[in-house]
C-alpha positions in Angstrom: -120.5 42.9 112.0 -117.7 40.6 111.4 -116.0 43.1 109.5 -116.9 46.0 111.8 -115.3 43.7 114.9 -112.0 43.0 113.1 -111.5 46.5 111.9 -112.3 47.4 115.7 -109.9 45.0 117.2 -107.0 45.2 115.0 -106.8 49.2 114.3 -109.2 51.5 117.0 -108.5 49.6 120.1 -105.0 50.1 119.9 -105.3 53.8 119.0 -107.8 54.2 122.4 -105.1 52.2 124.4 -102.4 54.6 122.9 -104.6 57.8 124.1 -105.6 56.4 127.4 -102.0 55.5 128.0 -101.3 59.7 127.3 -104.2 60.5 129.7 -102.4 58.3 132.4 -99.1 60.1 131.6 -100.4 63.4 132.0 -102.0 62.5 135.5 -98.6 61.0 136.7 -97.2 64.0 135.1 -99.7 66.5 137.4 -98.4 64.9 140.4 -94.9 66.3 140.6 -96.4 69.6 140.1 -98.5 69.2 143.1 -96.2 67.3 145.8 -92.6 68.4 144.4 -91.5 67.0 148.1 -92.2 63.5 147.6 -90.9 63.5 143.7 -87.5 65.3 144.6 -85.2 63.0 142.4 -87.5 63.7 139.3 -88.0 68.0 140.0 -84.3 68.2 141.0 -83.0 66.8 137.3 -83.6 69.3 135.0 -82.9 67.4 131.7 -85.7 64.7 133.2 -88.0 67.4 134.6 -87.7 69.7 131.1 -88.4 66.4 129.5 -91.4 65.4 131.5 -92.6 69.0 130.7 -92.7 69.2 127.5 -93.8 65.5 126.9 -96.8 66.6 129.5 -97.9 69.8 128.1 -97.1 69.6 124.6 -96.3 66.3 122.8 -99.0 64.0 124.5 -102.0 65.8 123.7 -100.8 66.6 120.1 -100.5 62.9 119.8 -103.6 62.1 121.2 -105.7 64.9 119.1 -104.0 63.4 115.9 -104.3 59.8 116.8 -107.9 60.5 117.4 -108.5 62.6 113.7 -106.8 59.9 112.1 -108.9 56.9 113.5 -112.0 59.4 113.0 -111.1 59.6 109.5 -110.2 55.8 108.8 -113.8 55.0 110.8 -115.6 56.7 108.3 -113.7 55.2 105.3 -113.5 51.9 106.5 -116.5 50.9 109.3 -120.0 50.1 107.3 -122.2 52.5 108.2 -125.2 51.7 110.0 -128.3 51.1 107.1 -132.3 50.1 108.2 -132.5 46.6 108.4 -130.6 43.9 110.5 -128.0 45.3 113.1 -129.1 49.0 112.4 -129.2 49.8 116.0 -126.2 48.1 117.5 -124.0 49.5 114.4 -125.4 52.8 115.6 -124.6 52.8 118.7 -121.3 50.9 117.8 -120.4 54.6 115.6 -121.6 56.9 118.2 -119.9 55.5 120.9 -116.4 55.0 119.4 -117.0 59.1 118.4 -118.0 59.7 121.9 -115.1 58.0 123.4 -112.7 59.3 120.9 -114.0 62.8 121.7 -113.7 62.3 125.2 -110.4 61.1 125.1 -108.6 63.6 123.2 -110.3 66.5 125.1 -109.0 64.8 128.5 -105.3 64.5 126.9 -105.6 68.5 125.6 -107.6 69.7 128.8 -106.2 67.5 131.5 -103.2 70.0 132.4 -105.4 73.0 132.1 -107.7 72.1 134.4 -106.3 69.7 137.1 -103.6 71.2 137.9 -104.9 74.8 139.0 -108.2 72.8 140.0 -105.8 70.5 142.1 -103.3 73.0 143.6 -106.4 75.2 145.1 -107.5 72.2 146.6 -104.1 71.4 148.4 -103.3 75.2 149.7 -107.4 75.7 150.1 -107.2 75.1 153.9 -103.1 74.8 154.6 -102.8 78.1 156.0 -105.8 77.6 158.6 -105.3 79.3 162.0 -102.7 81.4 160.3 -104.4 84.8 160.6 -101.5 87.2 159.3 -100.8 87.0 155.8 -97.3 88.5 154.0 -96.9 89.2 150.9 -93.4 88.0 149.3 -93.1 90.4 146.7 -89.3 92.0 147.1 -90.5 95.4 145.7 -93.0 95.8 148.6 -93.7 93.2 151.4 -96.7 93.3 152.4 -98.6 92.5 155.5 -102.2 91.8 156.3 -103.8 91.0 159.7 -106.7 88.9 158.2 -109.0 89.5 161.8 -108.8 93.7 161.4 -107.7 94.2 157.8 -104.8 96.1 159.2 -101.9 96.3 157.4 -98.6 97.9 156.3 -96.0 97.4 153.8 -91.9 97.1 153.9 -89.1 98.0 151.2 -85.9 96.6 151.0 -82.5 99.1 150.4 -80.8 98.1 148.7 -83.4 96.0 146.5 -81.8 92.6 146.5 -83.0 91.7 143.5 -80.9 94.3 141.8 -77.7 93.9 143.9 -76.2 91.9 146.3 -74.8 93.4 149.4 -73.6 92.4 152.9 -76.2 94.6 154.5 -80.2 95.0 154.0 -82.3 97.3 155.4 -85.8 96.4 155.6 -88.2 100.0 156.2 -91.2 100.4 157.6 -92.4 102.2 155.1 -93.6 105.5 155.9 -97.4 105.4 155.0 -97.5 102.4 157.1 -95.5 103.9 160.4 -96.4 105.2 162.8 -100.1 103.3 162.9 -103.1 105.6 163.3 -104.9 102.5 164.5 -102.8 102.2 167.7 -105.5 98.9 168.6 -103.6 95.9 166.9 -100.3 96.4 168.9 -99.6 93.0 168.4 -99.5 93.5 164.3 -97.9 96.8 163.3 -94.2 97.3 164.5 -93.2 99.8 166.9 -89.6 100.2 165.1 -89.1 101.5 161.9 -86.7 99.1 160.2 -84.7 96.0 160.4 -81.2 95.7 159.3 -79.4 92.5 158.2 -75.6 92.0 158.5 -74.2 88.7 156.6 -70.8 89.2 157.3 -71.8 89.0 161.0 -75.0 86.8 160.7 -76.8 89.6 163.2 -79.8 91.7 162.6 -80.7 95.0 164.4 -84.3 96.1 164.9 -83.6 100.1 164.8 -85.8 102.9 165.8 -84.5 106.5 165.0 -80.9 105.0 164.3 -80.9 103.6 167.5 -80.8 100.0 167.8 -83.5 98.4 170.0 -82.7 94.7 169.6 -80.0 92.8 168.3 -80.0 88.9 167.4 -78.2 86.2 165.2 -79.2 84.3 162.7 -78.3 81.6 160.0 -79.4 81.4 156.8 -79.2 78.2 154.6 -79.3 75.2 154.6 -81.2 75.4 157.8 -82.8 79.4 158.6 -83.2 79.7 162.4 -83.2 82.8 164.8 -82.5 81.3 167.9 -83.5 84.5 169.9 -87.0 84.2 168.5 -87.0 80.2 168.8 -87.8 79.4 165.2 -86.2 77.1 162.6 -86.6 75.3 159.3 -84.9 73.3 157.0 -84.8 75.3 153.5 -82.5 72.6 152.0 -84.9 72.4 148.9 -86.4 75.8 149.1 -83.0 77.2 148.0 -82.8 74.8 145.1 -86.1 75.4 142.8 -88.7 77.9 142.6 -91.2 74.6 142.6 -90.3 74.1 146.5 -90.8 77.8 147.2 -94.5 77.2 148.1 -93.8 74.1 150.3 -91.7 76.0 153.5 -92.8 75.3 157.2 -90.9 77.4 159.8 -91.2 75.9 163.2 -91.2 76.8 167.1 -88.0 75.3 167.9 -88.3 76.5 171.6 -86.4 73.8 173.8 -83.9 72.7 171.1 -86.3 70.6 169.2 -84.9 69.0 165.9 -87.0 70.5 162.7 -85.3 67.7 160.6 -87.0 65.4 162.3 -90.4 66.6 161.3 -91.8 65.3 158.1 -95.6 65.0 158.7 -98.3 65.4 156.5 -98.8 68.7 154.3 -101.9 69.7 156.5 -100.5 68.8 159.6 -99.8 72.6 161.4 -98.7 71.0 164.7 -95.5 73.6 166.1 -95.7 75.6 162.7 -95.2 79.0 163.0 -95.2 80.3 159.8 -95.3 78.4 156.5 -95.6 79.7 152.6 -98.4 78.9 150.2 -99.7 79.5 146.8 -103.2 79.9 146.7 -103.4 79.7 143.0 -100.7 77.9 140.8 -99.3 80.8 139.3 -100.3 83.4 141.7 -98.2 85.2 143.9 -96.1 83.8 147.0 -97.7 84.4 150.3 -96.4 83.4 153.9 -99.0 82.8 156.4 -98.1 83.7 160.0 -99.6 82.9 163.3 -101.0 85.8 165.5 -99.7 86.2 168.8 -101.9 85.2 170.7 -102.8 81.9 168.5 -102.7 78.6 169.9 -99.0 78.3 168.2 -97.8 81.4 169.7 -96.8 83.5 167.4 -94.0 86.3 167.1 -96.4 89.1 167.0 -94.5 93.0 165.8 -91.1 91.0 165.2 -92.7 88.8 162.5 -91.1 90.9 160.1 -87.7 89.9 161.0 -88.7 86.1 159.8 -90.6 87.2 156.9 -87.6 89.2 155.4 -85.6 86.4 156.2 -87.3 84.3 153.9 -87.5 87.2 151.2 -83.8 86.9 150.9 -83.7 83.7 151.0 -85.7 83.7 148.0 -84.0 86.2 146.2 -80.3 85.2 146.9 -80.3 81.7 146.5 
């Protein structure tokens, strides 16, 4: 047993400590993925973020696996095997315990990023849109609007597609299959117009019906997104920098000149939030959660697509 103890202290404990450090490194690596706004210095450093990603996803689990395999081979060769007699049970438990611990640490290093990231991500966003009854899929090819309470839907499409061609003017059309709505029982959701035109040279939008302007307003784009006529504003300085920030945008009610830049609240705090982006799975699509017109924080009703269109353009053009 003295020989076994010396081998354990001199060789195997350092290897296990290295494997445990690798596991800790991976959990630290997961934090900026789940909370990029709290780790902006790291996320914005392209070289550092790339290095962290490579180490977190590839190098560290590989090192842990190699260490475990190598130490298991040495264990088989160097450590006395349990034989019946004095110390049999203790040595047997030592062998079994070491093997179990090695397998656990190696498995944790290999599976932590694959399991912890999606599970923690879903937990982070599970209740983030509670109280937001409209859901918008921010796919530039077809922006999909859904009322979660009534299951009514409509879609809108950009012309030209901002992903394919940059322009000073974009038209955001209600798709013909969605308008005019067959169900008029949801007037705060379905648009009563057929298009929205965004003019970037004048920073104005026009809500149109049959080529006639129904409503005109102004907007600012970045680093602050605002539509004064609709009393909404958002700090989009991080949103326009990297895709990692896209699910973490909050758009606030700015009525009365309230300053959105002062609102550094907890992720779950939706006070005065009219819209917010979300991804309900780490690799899933990006959504915009929108307040209904009769919600506690009063939404924009049929004018919500004005802001949704700006968010899509902000995502594609920045």
